[in-house]
matplotlib code that plots the C-alpha trace (Angstrom):
import matplotlib.pyplot as plt

x = [26.7, 24.5, 27.9, 28.1, 24.3, 24.3, 26.9, 25.7, 22.2, 23.8, 25.9, 23.1, 20.8, 23.9, 24.3, 20.4, 20.7, 22.8, 21.1, 18.2, 16.4, 12.7, 10.4, 7.6, 4.1, 5.3, 2.6, 3.4, 5.5, 4.0, 0.9, 0.0, -3.4, -3.8, -7.5, -7.4, -9.6, -7.8, -6.2, -9.6, -12.0, -13.7, -12.2, -9.6, -6.5, -3.3, -2.1, -4.6, -3.7, -0.6, -0.9, 2.2, 0.8, 1.9, -0.4, 0.6, -1.4, -3.5, -0.4, 1.5, -0.7, -1.1, 2.6, 2.7, -0.3, 2.1, 3.2, 1.0, 0.1, 3.3, 5.5, 4.1, 3.8, 7.8, 8.8, 7.4, 9.5, 9.2, 7.2, 9.2, 7.4, 9.8, 8.8, 8.4, 11.0, 10.6, 8.4, 5.1, 2.9, 5.3, 3.7, 4.1, 5.0, 4.3, 6.8, 5.2, 8.2, 9.2, 5.7, 4.9, 1.7, -0.9, -0.2, -1.6, -5.4, -5.8, -8.9, -10.6, -12.6, -12.7, -13.9, -11.5, -11.1, -9.6, -9.0, -9.9, -7.9, -4.8, -3.0, -1.3, -4.2, -6.8, -3.9, -5.0, -3.5, -1.9, -1.8, -5.6, -5.7, -4.9, -3.7, -5.6, -8.6, -6.5, -7.3, -5.0, -3.3, -3.1, -0.9, -1.4, 1.7, 1.5, -0.9, -4.5, -6.5, -8.8, -10.1, -9.6, -10.0, -7.6, -5.3, -4.3, -0.8, 1.9, -0.3, -3.4, -3.4, -6.2, -6.9, -9.2, -10.8, -11.6, -15.2, -17.3, -18.2, -18.5, -20.6, -23.1, -20.4, -16.8, -14.6, -11.5, -8.4, -4.8, -2.8, 0.7, 3.4, 6.2, 9.2, 8.7, 5.8, 3.6, 0.3, -1.9, -4.8, -8.3, -11.2, -14.0, -16.9, -17.4, -19.9, -22.8, -26.5, -28.1, -27.9, -26.3, -23.0, -21.0, -17.6, -17.0, -14.1, -12.0, -8.3, -6.8, -3.1, -0.8, 2.7, 5.2, 7.2, 10.8, 11.4, 9.9, 13.0, 16.7, 18.9, 21.4, 25.1, 26.1, 23.6, 25.0, 22.7, 19.5, 16.1, 13.8, 10.6, 9.0, 5.9, 3.6, 0.6, -3.2, -5.4, -8.8, -10.2, -13.8, -14.9, -17.9, -18.8, -22.0, -23.0, -26.4, -27.7, -30.3, -32.0, -30.1, -28.5, -27.9, -25.6, -25.5, -22.3, -22.9, -19.8, -18.4, -14.9, -14.0, -10.5, -8.8, -5.4, -4.2, -0.2, 2.5, 4.4, 7.7, 8.7, 10.9, 14.2, 16.3, 13.5, 11.4, 8.3, 6.5, 2.7, 2.2, -0.7, -2.6, -5.9, -7.0, -10.1, -11.3, -15.3, -15.5, -18.8, -20.8, -22.5, -21.4, -24.0, -23.3, -26.0, -25.3, -25.7, -24.7, -22.2, -20.8, -22.2, -23.4, -21.8, -23.0, -21.1, -21.2, -18.4, -18.4, -15.3, -15.1, -12.1, -11.3, -8.2, -6.7, -3.5, -2.4, 1.0, 2.8, 1.4, -2.3, -5.3, -5.9, -9.1, -9.3, -12.7, -13.1, -15.7, -15.2, -18.1, -18.0, -20.4, -20.0, -22.0, -20.3, -20.5, -18.7, -20.0, -18.4, -19.4, -17.8, -15.1, -12.3, -14.0, -15.2, -16.6, -16.7, -18.7, -19.3, -19.5, -18.2, -19.1, -16.7, -16.8, -14.7, -15.5, -13.7, -15.6, -15.2, -13.0, -10.3, -10.6, -10.7, -13.9, -15.0, -14.4, -16.6, -16.8, -15.2, -15.8, -15.0, -16.7, -16.0, -18.2, -16.3, -18.2, -15.6, -15.2, -12.8, -12.3, -10.6, -9.1, -8.4, -6.1, -6.6, -3.7, -1.7, -2.4, -4.5, -5.2, -6.9, -8.0, -10.0, -10.8, -12.4, -13.8, -13.4, -16.0, -14.6, -16.3, -13.3, -11.3, -13.5, -13.5, -10.3, -9.8, -7.7, -6.7, -5.1, -3.8, -2.2, -1.2, 0.2, 1.4, 1.9, 4.2, 4.1, 2.6, 6.7, 6.7, 4.7, 5.7, 3.8, 3.5, 1.2, 0.8, -1.5, -2.5, -3.4, -5.5, -4.8, -6.9, -5.0, -6.5, -8.7, -5.9, -3.6, -6.6, -7.8, -5.7, -4.0, -1.1, -3.5, -3.1, -6.6, -5.5, -3.7, -4.0, -4.6, -1.6, -1.5, 0.7, 1.6, 3.2, 4.8, 6.0, 7.1, 8.7, 8.2, 7.7, 9.3, 8.7, 11.0, 12.3, 8.4, 7.4, 10.0, 11.8, 9.5, 11.5, 9.8, 11.5, 9.6, 10.7, 8.9, 8.8, 6.2, 6.1, 4.1, 3.4, 1.9, 3.3, 2.0, 4.6, 4.8, 7.6, 7.9, 5.0, 2.6, 1.6, 2.9, 3.0, 6.4, 6.5, 7.1, 8.5, 9.9, 10.5, 11.8, 12.3, 13.1, 12.1, 13.6, 11.3, 12.8, 11.1, 12.6, 11.2, 13.6, 11.9, 8.8, 8.6, 11.5, 11.4, 13.4, 12.1, 14.1, 13.6, 15.7, 14.0, 15.9, 14.0, 15.2, 13.5, 14.1, 12.2, 12.1, 11.0, 11.8, 14.2, 15.0, 13.3, 15.4, 14.2, 16.3, 16.5, 17.7, 17.0, 14.3, 13.2, 13.8, 13.6, 13.7, 16.7, 17.3, 18.5, 16.1, 16.6, 15.2, 15.5, 13.3, 14.2, 11.6, 11.3, 8.6, 10.9, 8.2, 4.3, 3.8, 6.6, 7.9, 10.3, 11.7, 14.2, 14.1, 16.5, 15.8, 18.2, 17.7, 20.1, 21.3, 19.6, 18.7, 16.6, 15.5, 16.4, 15.0, 17.2, 15.6, 15.1, 15.9, 13.2, 15.8, 16.2, 19.6, 19.8, 21.3, 22.5, 21.3, 23.4, 22.3, 21.2, 20.3, 18.1, 17.6, 14.5, 13.3, 9.8, 8.6, 5.7, 4.5, 1.3, -0.1, -3.8, -5.3, -6.8, -4.0, -0.2, 2.2, 4.5, 7.6, 9.1, 12.5, 13.3, 16.3, 18.4, 21.6, 20.2, 20.8, 20.1, 22.5, 20.5, 18.3, 14.7, 14.2, 17.0, 16.8, 14.5, 14.8, 14.9, 13.8, 16.6, 16.0, 12.8, 10.6, 6.7, 5.7, 2.2, -0.8, -3.5, -6.4, -9.9, -12.9]
y = [-5.2, -5.9, -4.9, -1.5, -1.1, -2.0, 0.8, 3.6, 3.2, 3.0, 6.3, 8.3, 7.2, 7.9, 11.2, 12.0, 11.5, 14.0, 16.8, 18.7, 18.3, 18.3, 16.1, 17.5, 17.0, 19.8, 18.3, 17.0, 14.1, 11.8, 9.8, 8.6, 10.7, 10.3, 8.3, 5.9, 3.3, 0.5, -0.9, -2.2, -1.2, 1.4, 4.8, 3.9, 6.3, 4.6, 4.6, 2.0, -0.4, -2.6, -2.5, -1.1, 1.5, 4.4, 7.4, 9.3, 12.7, 15.2, 17.5, 14.8, 13.9, 17.7, 17.9, 14.7, 16.4, 16.1, 12.4, 9.1, 6.8, 4.3, 7.7, 8.0, 4.5, 4.2, 6.4, 4.4, 1.9, -1.7, -1.3, -1.1, -0.3, -2.0, 0.0, 3.3, 5.1, 3.3, 4.4, 5.4, 3.3, 0.0, -2.1, -0.8, -4.2, -3.6, -5.3, -5.1, -6.9, -8.6, -10.1, -9.5, -7.4, -9.8, -10.3, -7.3, -5.6, -2.5, -0.7, 2.3, 3.9, 0.4, -1.4, -4.2, -3.3, -6.2, -7.4, -10.9, -10.9, -10.6, -13.7, -13.9, -12.9, -10.1, -7.6, -4.2, -2.4, 0.6, 2.4, 3.1, 5.1, 8.7, 10.3, 13.7, 13.1, 11.0, 12.8, 10.3, 6.7, 4.4, 1.4, -1.5, -3.8, -7.5, -10.6, -8.9, -11.8, -12.0, -8.4, -7.9, -11.8, -14.1, -11.6, -9.5, -11.6, -8.8, -5.8, -3.1, -0.1, 2.1, 4.9, 7.2, 9.9, 13.1, 14.2, 16.9, 19.8, 23.5, 25.9, 24.3, 24.8, 24.6, 24.3, 23.1, 21.5, 21.4, 21.9, 20.0, 20.2, 18.0, 16.5, 14.2, 16.3, 15.4, 17.0, 16.3, 18.3, 17.5, 19.7, 19.1, 20.0, 19.6, 20.7, 20.4, 21.4, 20.4, 16.6, 16.0, 16.2, 15.3, 15.5, 15.0, 15.4, 14.3, 13.8, 13.6, 12.6, 12.1, 11.8, 10.8, 8.8, 7.4, 3.7, 1.0, -1.6, -0.6, 0.0, -3.0, -1.9, -3.3, -0.9, 2.1, 5.0, 3.4, 4.7, 2.9, 4.8, 6.2, 4.3, 7.1, 6.6, 8.2, 8.1, 9.5, 8.9, 10.0, 9.7, 10.7, 10.6, 11.1, 11.3, 11.6, 11.6, 9.8, 10.4, 11.6, 7.8, 6.4, 7.9, 6.4, 7.0, 5.9, 6.0, 5.4, 5.4, 4.8, 5.0, 3.8, 4.1, 3.3, 2.5, 1.4, -1.6, -3.0, -6.7, -7.2, -6.7, -4.7, -5.5, -2.3, -3.3, -0.9, -2.7, -3.1, -1.8, -2.0, -0.9, -1.4, 0.0, -0.3, 0.3, 0.7, 1.3, 0.5, 2.0, 2.6, 2.5, 3.5, 3.4, 5.0, 2.6, 5.9, 3.4, 1.7, 1.6, -0.6, -0.7, -2.3, -1.9, -3.5, -3.0, -4.1, -4.3, -4.8, -4.6, -5.2, -5.6, -6.1, -6.6, -6.1, -7.2, -9.2, -12.5, -11.6, -10.0, -11.0, -9.6, -10.2, -9.6, -10.1, -8.9, -9.0, -8.5, -7.5, -7.5, -7.1, -6.0, -5.5, -3.8, -2.4, -1.7, -0.5, -2.8, -0.6, 1.9, -0.2, -3.5, -3.2, -5.8, -6.5, -9.0, -8.9, -11.4, -11.0, -12.3, -11.9, -13.5, -13.2, -14.0, -14.4, -14.2, -16.6, -14.3, -15.1, -18.7, -21.2, -23.5, -25.0, -23.9, -20.5, -18.7, -19.7, -18.1, -18.3, -17.3, -17.6, -16.1, -15.6, -14.6, -13.3, -11.5, -9.7, -8.5, -5.2, -4.3, -0.6, 1.2, -1.0, 0.8, 1.3, -2.4, -2.9, -6.2, -7.5, -11.0, -12.3, -14.9, -15.6, -18.4, -19.1, -21.0, -21.5, -22.9, -24.3, -25.2, -26.3, -24.6, -22.7, -20.8, -17.7, -15.8, -13.0, -11.9, -8.7, -7.4, -3.7, -1.8, 1.9, 3.4, 6.9, 8.0, 7.4, 4.0, 1.4, -2.3, -4.5, -8.2, -9.3, -13.0, -13.8, -16.5, -16.1, -17.8, -17.3, -19.0, -19.4, -17.2, -17.8, -17.6, -19.9, -22.4, -22.5, -20.6, -22.0, -22.2, -23.3, -26.3, -27.0, -29.1, -26.2, -25.8, -22.4, -20.7, -20.7, -18.2, -17.8, -14.5, -13.1, -9.1, -7.7, -3.9, -0.9, 2.7, 5.4, 9.2, 11.4, 14.8, 16.4, 14.1, 16.0, 12.4, 9.4, 6.3, 2.9, -0.9, -3.4, -6.9, -9.4, -13.5, -14.8, -18.3, -19.3, -22.8, -24.6, -21.2, -20.8, -20.0, -20.3, -22.5, -24.6, -22.9, -24.1, -22.6, -25.2, -24.8, -24.5, -26.3, -23.3, -19.5, -18.1, -14.6, -12.5, -8.6, -5.6, -1.8, 1.2, 4.8, 7.9, 11.2, 14.0, 17.4, 20.0, 23.1, 24.6, 24.2, 21.7, 17.9, 14.9, 11.6, 8.6, 5.1, 1.6, -1.6, -5.1, -8.2, -11.7, -15.0, -18.0, -20.7, -24.3, -26.8, -30.8, -31.3, -34.8, -35.8, -33.7, -30.6, -27.4, -24.1, -20.9, -17.1, -15.9, -12.1, -11.4, -7.8, -7.1, -5.5, -6.4, -3.3, -0.1, 3.3, 7.1, 10.3, 13.1, 16.6, 19.6, 23.1, 25.7, 28.6, 31.3, 31.2, 30.6, 29.1, 25.3, 23.1, 19.5, 17.0, 13.6, 10.7, 7.3, 4.1, 0.9, -2.0, -4.8, -7.1, -10.3, -10.4, -13.4, -12.2, -13.9, -13.1, -12.6, -16.0, -17.9, -20.4, -20.4, -17.6, -16.5, -14.7, -11.4, -9.0, -5.4, -2.7, -0.6, 2.8, 5.8, 8.5, 12.1, 14.2, 17.4, 19.9, 23.6, 25.5, 29.2, 29.6, 32.9, 32.4, 30.3, 28.8, 28.1, 27.4, 26.7, 23.9, 22.4, 18.8, 17.6, 14.3, 12.4, 15.2, 13.6, 12.3, 8.6, 6.5, 3.8, 2.0, -0.6, -1.7, -4.4, -6.0, -4.7, -2.0, 1.9, 4.5, 8.1, 10.3, 13.8, 14.8, 17.9, 18.8, 22.2, 23.4, 25.0, 23.9, 26.1, 25.8, 28.4]
z = [-1.0, 1.6, 4.4, 2.7, 2.6, 6.1, 6.8, 5.2, 6.4, 10.1, 9.5, 8.5, 11.5, 13.8, 11.8, 12.0, 15.9, 16.5, 14.5, 14.7, 11.4, 10.2, 9.1, 6.6, 9.3, 11.7, 14.1, 17.6, 17.2, 19.4, 18.0, 21.5, 21.2, 17.5, 16.6, 14.4, 12.5, 10.7, 14.2, 15.7, 12.7, 15.1, 16.4, 19.1, 20.3, 19.7, 22.9, 23.7, 21.3, 20.8, 16.8, 14.4, 12.5, 10.7, 9.9, 6.4, 7.4, 5.4, 5.5, 3.9, 1.1, 0.0, -0.1, -2.9, -5.4, -7.9, -7.4, -6.8, -3.9, -4.9, -4.3, -0.7, 0.5, -1.2, 1.4, 4.7, 7.3, 5.8, 2.2, -1.1, -4.4, -7.5, -10.4, -8.7, -10.5, -13.8, -16.4, -15.3, -16.7, -15.5, -13.1, -9.4, -7.4, -3.6, -1.1, 2.5, 5.3, 2.2, 1.3, -2.3, -2.9, -3.0, 1.0, 1.3, 1.9, 0.6, 1.7, 0.6, 3.6, 5.2, 2.0, 0.7, -3.0, -5.0, -8.6, -9.3, -12.7, -10.6, -11.8, -7.7, -6.0, -5.0, -4.9, -6.7, -9.6, -7.8, -10.8, -10.9, -7.7, -8.2, -4.6, -5.4, -2.9, -0.8, 2.7, 4.6, 4.6, 7.4, 7.4, 9.6, 9.7, 10.8, 10.0, 10.8, 9.2, 12.1, 11.5, 7.8, 6.0, 4.1, 2.0, 5.1, 5.5, 5.3, 6.4, 5.8, 3.8, 4.4, 2.2, 3.4, 1.1, 1.2, 2.2, 1.9, 4.3, 4.8, 2.9, 0.2, -3.0, -2.6, -6.0, -5.8, -7.9, -9.0, -12.0, -12.4, -15.3, -15.3, -17.0, -20.3, -21.5, -18.4, -17.3, -14.6, -13.3, -10.8, -10.4, -8.4, -6.4, -2.3, 0.3, 2.7, 3.0, 6.2, 6.3, 3.2, 2.1, -1.1, -2.6, -6.3, -8.7, -11.8, -12.6, -15.5, -16.2, -19.1, -20.2, -22.6, -20.2, -21.1, -22.9, -20.6, -22.0, -21.0, -24.1, -23.9, -23.3, -26.6, -28.5, -30.0, -29.7, -29.2, -30.9, -28.5, -28.5, -25.4, -23.7, -22.6, -20.3, -20.1, -17.2, -16.2, -12.6, -11.6, -7.7, -5.8, -2.0, -0.5, 3.2, 4.2, 7.8, 7.5, 11.1, 14.2, 14.6, 10.9, 8.5, 4.7, 2.4, -0.8, -2.9, -6.9, -8.2, -11.9, -12.9, -16.3, -17.9, -21.6, -21.8, -23.9, -23.0, -24.0, -25.0, -22.4, -20.4, -23.3, -25.7, -27.1, -28.8, -31.0, -31.0, -27.3, -25.5, -22.4, -21.2, -18.0, -15.8, -12.5, -11.2, -7.5, -5.8, -3.3, 0.7, 3.6, 6.5, 10.3, 12.7, 16.6, 19.6, 21.9, 23.6, 20.2, 16.6, 14.0, 10.6, 7.1, 4.4, 0.7, -2.0, -5.8, -8.1, -11.8, -13.2, -17.2, -18.9, -22.6, -23.8, -27.6, -28.5, -30.9, -29.4, -30.0, -27.7, -24.2, -22.7, -18.3, -16.9, -13.3, -10.7, -6.5, -4.2, -0.6, 2.4, 5.9, 8.8, 12.2, 15.6, 18.6, 22.0, 25.2, 27.8, 30.5, 30.6, 30.2, 28.0, 24.6, 22.2, 18.3, 16.3, 12.5, 9.9, 6.1, 2.6, -0.2, -3.7, -6.5, -10.7, -13.4, -16.8, -19.4, -21.5, -19.1, -20.1, -23.2, -23.5, -21.7, -18.7, -18.5, -15.6, -12.1, -8.9, -5.5, -2.2, 1.3, 4.8, 7.9, 11.1, 13.8, 17.3, 19.4, 22.8, 23.8, 27.4, 27.3, 29.3, 32.6, 34.7, 31.6, 30.1, 26.5, 25.1, 22.1, 21.4, 18.7, 16.4, 12.8, 11.5, 7.2, 5.5, 2.3, -0.9, -2.2, 0.7, 3.8, 7.4, 8.6, 11.9, 12.3, 15.9, 17.3, 20.4, 21.3, 24.6, 25.1, 28.2, 28.6, 31.2, 32.4, 29.0, 27.8, 27.3, 25.3, 25.2, 22.6, 21.3, 18.5, 17.8, 15.2, 12.0, 8.6, 5.6, 2.0, -0.9, -4.1, -7.3, -9.8, -12.3, -10.0, -9.8, -13.7, -16.3, -18.9, -16.4, -13.3, -10.8, -9.4, -6.7, -5.1, -1.4, 0.4, 2.1, 5.9, 8.1, 11.6, 12.6, 15.6, 16.3, 19.5, 19.9, 22.0, 21.6, 23.5, 23.8, 25.2, 25.9, 26.0, 23.5, 20.9, 20.4, 19.4, 18.3, 18.0, 16.8, 15.8, 15.2, 13.2, 12.0, 10.1, 8.6, 6.0, 4.4, 1.2, -0.3, -4.3, -6.6, -10.6, -11.2, -14.6, -16.7, -13.4, -10.2, -7.3, -3.6, -1.9, 1.4, 3.5, 3.9, 6.5, 6.7, 9.5, 10.1, 12.2, 12.0, 13.4, 13.4, 14.9, 15.0, 16.0, 16.5, 18.4, 17.6, 16.7, 12.6, 12.9, 12.4, 11.3, 10.5, 9.5, 9.5, 8.7, 8.0, 7.5, 6.2, 5.2, 4.0, 3.0, 1.0, 2.2, -0.8, -1.9, -5.0, -5.5, -2.6, -0.1, 1.7, 0.1, 1.9, 0.2, 0.2, -2.4, -1.5, -5.4, -5.9, -2.1, -0.1, 3.2, 4.1, 3.4, 4.7, 4.3, 5.7, 5.4, 6.7, 6.2, 7.7, 7.8, 6.6, 7.0, 7.6, 4.2, 2.9, 3.4, 1.9, 2.7, 1.4, 1.1, 1.0, 0.4, 0.3, -1.4, -0.7, -2.9, -3.9, -6.8, -9.5, -11.7, -15.2, -18.3, -21.1, -24.6, -26.1, -23.0, -21.0, -17.7, -15.2, -14.0, -10.7, -11.1, -8.8, -8.4, -6.9, -4.1, -4.7, -3.1, -4.4, -3.2, -3.6, -3.0, -2.4, -2.1, -1.7, -1.4, 0.1, -1.3, 0.5, 2.8, -0.1, -3.2, -3.1, -5.6, -5.2, -7.0, -6.6, -7.7, -7.8, -8.5, -8.0, -8.8, -12.2, -11.1, -13.9, -13.3, -10.8, -11.7, -10.2, -12.5, -14.7, -18.2, -17.7, -17.6, -14.6, -14.6, -14.6, -12.9, -13.3, -11.6, -11.3, -10.6, -10.2, -8.4, -5.8, -5.0, -3.2, -4.2]

ax = plt.figure().add_subplot(projection="3d")
ax.plot(x, y, z, "-o")
ax.set_aspect("equal")
plt.show()
């Protein structure tokens, strides 16, 4: 099956290289002059860093109003969202370069958003994050623990929200109707008055969904009930220009959802309910130094979950605290410096444990520093280090080395060598299945590649290879969390964008990943492939065309190669290794702008109505669905 998947993607890449279609973002293909913030924690052109970074632009986000953040991320090279095509209330597991979600740091406007209730780490539940107020998303690949701390092993995803601007009061909103009796609406106000700007919005989404569990083949006309979802989200961003040099940005986000879920693979359930909510609040501050900036950030997250099932009621209550002070300074026109200190604390309240454990917590303080050489005759370089002082695991040092060279503004060569550190979660340590003797996980990562711009920037090609070696990997084995010996992952990514004519662009990607774990069985090392639910081969193609000034259409094809799943049959205590076949999904999008401030849009998903593919063994997937709606600003 792997050979078939690889052949299909190879044929797609060859066909695309000889065509002149368009990707949905009609801006200049080359991203060399794009200014980003996630690569170095301050504004920098992509030409001046060798970090592998992808920007999902405002235009792309606007064309996904009726969808979700997981839908958008699922169309990026090296990222697979398992459950994206399943019932809306199903868990959305993020796999980034083969690593599970706890190895990816999620930021909102540069501040980590964490979940102390997580079974495997601090990864936030992406179902709690609506897309409607997102300005753009920056995806930083590779181990970034030096700049972003312990969990940034596979990469960093920075979700940047919209801010207020323009006249004092602007009303905006959208309304979407869709399949499975789905409705989604957003209404908000944004504006600017003298030295204060604001952006406030409320989003509501509900759907009847589909049955989460798939009917077993042996059942005839099964009558599994639908497992619906209801979600509400409130967001507020305020900007205060306190002085000519000082800007303060308090923020608040509250999101909750209620969902039904089934009893397991092929098992319907009528009494299972989940309630989850997230409070994310804090303040960002920036002081302008002239040749640099000083940043002070504070963030607080509270996540509460209640599960009701035939097994009883489970309550989880987790708190996360984040504080950071850092600054960057231009020493001269080619040398820059960054230094800072970060504090994080995670707490699980007593409702998460049986007595006598009570509240459990751990915290980490970590100073860090980086030096940057900026475009010195085409040569750029970053060298940095972070010293982690952990409450439970003592001291640990991580580093990052990132040289790159830009030749004639057409060819960029880059290398990244870095290390990472991740502490066990509180649940893995102290729950009824926990293990207080767990060791922290440690990582060494290597990455190299090139990016080239041809035919007057009408072709943008980036090829990247990576290798990630981890030791003391934590896994859940025989109803207990244990340290594996080591995990070795490797892979490659190819991203190609072509813009042969105005308004006409094509984007295609191919990603390969493979991994194996080495552990001791009967006092002997045993090595085997263990990337469960993660394909060796994946790829995508997006074609878009600005038909008229006010009419845009696009189509997207996504391919997921064959992979394996660990399947627990009903009543079984041991899992079997079940193969999952490769599949391809075809989506389309169209919009009509009836003014500069309003548009109608239409999404068609899984156009071929493919219901036979599996993301998770024993769980349903959505067939052909549509969303249509209106977006406006007054």
